[in-house]
N, C-alpha and C positions, 0 to 999 in steps of 0.2 A: 256155470251159470252164473249169469249176470244179478248184483244184488240189486234191488229197487227201491227206492223212497218215490211214495207218490204225496203231491201236493193237490188236493182237492181244488184248487183254486186256478191251477195251472194246466192249459190247453195242454202243450208239449207232453210236460210229468204225465197226464193222464193217459193220454192219446198212445206216448210211448209203453207204459205202464199197462195197460190193456193190451195192447200187440205184443206184449212178452207173455200174457196171461194167455192169451190166443191162440198162441201160434200152432198151426198144425192141428186146431181141435176146431175151429170156426173162424167166421169171417162175422166180426161186431159191428163192420159200418153194413154189411148187405144184412145182416139179420135186422138192425134199425129200423131200413129203408122198406124191408116186406113188413114189419109191424106198423109202420107208420102206413103203407098202402094199403093196409087191410083193416086199419082206423082203430088198431088197438091204442097207440097213442092220442088218439084223441082223450082219452079220459084222464079227469084229475088221479084220480087214483093209480093210474101210470109215474105220476109223474111225483106225489104227495106222498107223506106220511108211511102207511105201510108199506114195508116193501114185497110183498106177495105177491102184489097185481104184476110188477113189474119183471121179478124173478120168474113167475108163472109165465109169463107169455114168452121169455127169452127163452128158456128150457123146453116149452112146448114146440117152440119153433127148430130144436134140435132134436124131438122128440125122447124128450128127459121129463123127470120128473122133475121136481124142482128141488127135491132132497139129491136125488143123482147129479143135478147139477151142480151145486152145495159142495158137496164133499170134495167132486175132479176141482173145481173152483177154488177149492181152502188149499186143499193139496198141492196145489200148483203156485199162489200164493207162498207156503210153508217153504216147498222147495227150491222157491227163488230169494227166498231170506227177506221176503218185502215186508217194509216198515211203512205206515204213513203217518204223515205228519200231525200235530196235533200241539194246541197252543193251551199252556196252564197260567192263566191269570192270577196274579195275587199281591198282595204288599208284603215285602219284608226289608228288614235291616242288612240283609247281608245277600247279596245274591249269589256270593261262591258257595253259598250251603246247596245250592242246587245240583250245581255242578260238581260238589264231593259224594253229597247223600243221596242225589237223584230227587224224585217227587214224591212222598211220602201220603199214604191215606191219614185221614183227619183220626185220631183217638185220643181219649182223655191224655192220654201221656203226653201226645203234642200241644195240647191245648188245656191249661190248666185250671180248673175251675176248683177255688177255694169255698169248703165247705164251711164256712162262718159267716156272721151276720153280716159282713160287709159286702155280701156276694149281692147282685142287684137281682130283682125280679126280672129284668129284662133278659138278663145272664143264664140266671136260669131258664127262662122261657126258651131262648135262643137255641139251649146242648141243646134241651131235651127236645126241642124239632131236630135238631141238627142230626143227633145222635137215632133216630129213628129211621136216619135216609140212609141210603151207602155211603162207605165213608168214602170213597173216591179213591184216588185222585180224578180229577174231573179236568178234559181238555177239551177246549173249542175246534173243529173239526177246520173250521176258516181261519184264516189269516186274516180276512178282510174284517170278518165278525170281530177279533179279537182289537182290532186296531177302531173300531169305533168311538167316537168322543164319550159315549153314554156306557162304556166298559165298567159295569159295575164292580166286580170283579177287580182291578183296576185302580177304580177309584174308593172302595170301600174293602177290598181283599177280605171277602168273607169266606176263604177258602184256607187260609192261614190266620192275618193276623187280628181279622175281627170278627170270627165265626164267632166266639160268643164273649160278644161287649169289652173287646180291649184283653181279653186275659191269654197272654199265652205265655211260656217259658222261658226265659231270658230273649224277650223281645221289649224293644222300647220305639212306642208308635210315631216319639217325635221323628224318628230316624229314620222310619219305613219308606221303602223305595218302591211306585205302582211298577211291575214286570210282567213282562208276555214272556213263558219260558218256551222258544221252541223245541220240539222235541221228535224224534223220530223212532214209533212206537211200533214193536213188532207184530206184525198180522196175526202171530201164533199166539199173542198173550190176550188177542181182544176177545172181549165176550161178546155173544150175539154176531157173528162172523157174520148170517145173511143181511143184517145191518147194512155194515160196513161195504159186503159185494152189493148191494143195493144204491149205496150212495157213489160207489166210485162206476157203474153202469152208466145210473143218473147221470154225472158228470160227464162223462164222457160221449153219452146218447145227447147235450144240453150244449156241448162243444161243436159235436158237428149237426145239428139243427139247431138253434138258439130259439128257445121256447119262453117269449114273455120277457121280464125284468131278469136277467139274469146275470146281473152283476156282484148280486150276492146269493146267489142260489141255495145256499148251505147259511143262510141267518139262524140261529140257535140251535144249528146240531152239533153233538159233542160226543165226547166218546170219556167211559165211565170205565176203571180199571177195577171196582168192583172191591176197593179194598188190600189190593196190590199194590209192590210197590214199582214204581218206575227205576231201574238202576243207572246209575249216574253215566254210562258208557251210550245211553240211549237221551240225552241232555246235549244238544248244539250248541245255543247261545240261551242267555239273559238276558233279553231287550230291558231297556227303561223305556217306559210306555209315556208318550208327551200326547196328553187330550187337544186335539185339534179344534 
């Protein structure tokens, strides 16, 4: 079977991917235009936020439950060794570390908080907040989103360098480089796969029949590996970010 990497912003990538996943199963273009003719796509819920509405509409058209649809969809994605592009945005003094060690989740080992009188209130507060969130690592789903001139992750680097007011082991803030790390993330390790099935079909349907402002359709959409490391073989390149 052909291995597939999907770029959510690229029409050819999305259409080729969906064609592979649905071959011998259903005609996704026909399904979409049937749903549109029946008024399903008129609802904002179909396009935005919670994936339930879109996935339920598609699965009902196939006389399946959403759960049955997702089981088969996920099996096909994993069988094709499917990967989805994600963009980890940060600052770091050595971009080679990502191709050598992969993308690590945040931990107290990666970000060192000194337990002495010199630790600032800001540093303590930031770490207390960040440690209560998921450790990541995080990736933006859209490259267009990553390239925005106000990309906070590249300008301030909270994922790695500045997550706790400048405390990082062996890091030199003065030499930090804003980076966009291009990664091909295996579908098999993604958490909440219904969300990504929704994103892929949403992108496919929008390329078939653009709705409104589709130039940055996935602004703010992200991938969270929930504490798992992304192995270095999935890191494609470390691009130096230049704000336009």
